[in-house]
N, C-alpha and C positions, 0 to 999 in steps of 0.2 A: 587574818585579814591583812592585806598590804597597804601601808601607808606609802604616799608618794616620796621620792628622794628630794623633793622641793617643798616650799610652803603649800599648804593644802588649797582646797577650792571652796569658796563660800558661795552657797545658793540661797537666796531668799524667795520664799513663796508668799505672794501677796494677792489681794483682791478683797472684795467685800465679804461680809459674813455669809456663809452658805455656798461660797464659790468652790469649795472642794480642797482647800489648802492642807488640811490634816490628812485627808485621804491621799492626796499627791505625795506628801512627805513620806508616808508609810509605803506606798507603792514604789516609789523612786528608790527609796532606801533599800527595799528588797531587791530590786534589779541590780543596784550597784554591788550590794553584798553578794549576790550570786556571781558577780565578776570577781569576788574576793578582794574588793577594795574596802579600805577602812573608812567607815562612815559614822558620824556623830549627828544625831538629830536633837533639835531643842525647839523651844517656842517662846514667844513673848506675848503678853507680859510673862514673865517667869513665875516660879513658885516661891521666889525669895520675898524678903519682907516688904520691898517697894511694889513688886508685882502683885503680891497678895492684897495690898491696900487698893490698888487699881482694879483688881477683880471684885473686891467688895464693893466698890463704889459704883460698878456697872449694875449692881443689883439694888443698892440702897440709895443711891442719889449721886449724880455727877458732882464732881468737885469744881471749885473755881478754875477757869481755863488755865491760868498760869501755874497754879499748884499741880493741876493734873499733868501738864507738860513737864514740870519739875520732877515728878515721880517717875515719869516715863524716861527721862534722861538719867535719873539716878539708877533705876532698874536696868537700863541698857548699859551703863557704865560697868556695873557689877558683872553683867552677863559677858560683855566683851572681856573683861580682865580675868574672869574665872573659868570661862568655858570656850568662847569663840576663839580668842587669839592662841591660847594654849593648844587647842586642836589644830588649828592651821599651822603653827610652829611644828607640830608632830607629823604634819603631811597628810592629815585626814580631810575628808569631804565633809563639810558642815552643812546640813539642811536645816533651815529655819522656818518655822511655822509663824510668819509675821516677822517684821524687822522695822527699822525706822521709817519705811515708807507708809506703813499704816499709821504711824504717829503723825506724819505730815498730812495724810488724808483725813483721819478722824479728828485730830486736835486742831487741823488747820481750818476746819469749817466753824469752829467755836470761838475763835477770837483770841486764843492765847498767843499765837503768832501765825504768820503766813505759812503755807506749805514750803515755799522756798527758803524761809528763815529757818524753819524746822529742820529741813534737810541740811542747811549750813551748820546748825548748831550740832547735829549728829555727826556729820562728817569731819568735824574737828577731832573726834576720838574714835569713832566706830568705823571699821574697815568697810569700804564699799564692796558689794558683792561682785563675784566674777560673772554671776548670772542672776538676773532678777526675773523670776517667772511671775507674770501677772495673769491670773485666771479671771477672765472677764464675764460678768453675769449682771443681767438686769436685776434691779433692787427687788421688785416684786417677787421674782423667782428665788431670790436669796432668802427673803422671808418665808416663802412656801417651804423651802428646803429645811430651814431652822424648825418650823412646826412639824415637818414629816419626820424628823429624827427624834421627836418627842421633847424638844426643848422649847422654852419660852424666850422670845426675843428680849434682851436686856436693854438698858438705856442707851447703849452704843448702836443699837440695831433698829432704827426706825426707818420707815421706807423713804421719807424725804431726805434725811441725812445720808442713807446708803446711796441714794441717787447722786448726791453731790460728791461723796467719797469715790464713787465709781468714776466720775468725771476727772477727778484728780488723778486716779490710778492710771486712766487712759492718757492723761498727759505726759506721763513718765516715758511713753513710747518715744517721744521726740526729745525728751530732756536727758535721757540716759542711754549710752550706746550698747549697754549690756542686757537690754530687755528681750524677753521672750514672751510675746503676747499671745495668749491662747483663749479659744472660745470655751468657757467652762461648762457649756452644754453638751460637749462632745463626749464620747465614751471615756470614762476615766482611765481604763487600762491602756487605751491607745495614747491618750494625753501623757501618760506616765512613761510609756516607752519612747515617745518623742523627747520628753525632758531628759530622760537618762542618757539617750543617744547624744543630746547637746552636750551634757556634761562630759561624756567619754570624749568628745571632740576637743574639749579644752585641754585635757590632759597632755597629748603630744606637744602642744605648743607651749604649755607651762614647763614641761621638761626641756624642750628645745631652748627655751629662753634662760635656763638655769646657768648662771655664770661661773658656778663652781663644778661643773661637770665637763669632762671632755667629750668629744663626739661619740667615740665608742661607748662611753659610760651612758651618754643620752640614749643612744639606740638601744642599749640593753635595758635601760629603765623603761623606755617606752614598751619594749617587748614584754617585759615583766608585768607592767601595770595592765596592759591590754590583752596580753596573749596573742592568739592567732586572729581574733576578730575584735573590732571595736564597734560593732553594731549589734544591738539588741533586736531581734526580729519583730517586726510590726506585722502581726498576723491577726 
């Protein structure tokens, strides 16, 4: 697989539970690897010590809002330091199943801090994504999908809360310039092709902006990264 000759590309997949984030990370990763690009996938909360505490609390009882937010920040700092930043430095495309926008949505409705303050706290140390994919879905349909896959909604996944979280996610459309807002009721394979193509469109600009490459080197790097086509067919 080919890493980029520049810092990599960070893509965050966001939306309420049931929106299809995990499905899209898997499908988009496959498309990009078919193009022989170096891809890393990860998720939040992580399986580390802080993330495990958060996952446990989702089943056994929500923590105090400030304590919960603190654990998310600790988990994310570790994630950024040990996986995200090293992969980006290697020129890899990093696909995240949730990132700090989920913290702003889910913890922002429970009084630990406002969504805007949570974004600020995270952006002091966590790199902003090059592409933020928001999969929009009504809360009732999200709960239905959770049940349909054989799971039981946890304490983060109640209809009223998901509706409020959905509105926060929708607000990111205006707040951030790198948002790709998609209807999560559409065909998953078609959505994945659209997302993969959007990522491929970022690559030439990333290489063109590289200060350490000459123009011939940039042209060669773009050709190497994308080959003869930079479009994944939408059929």
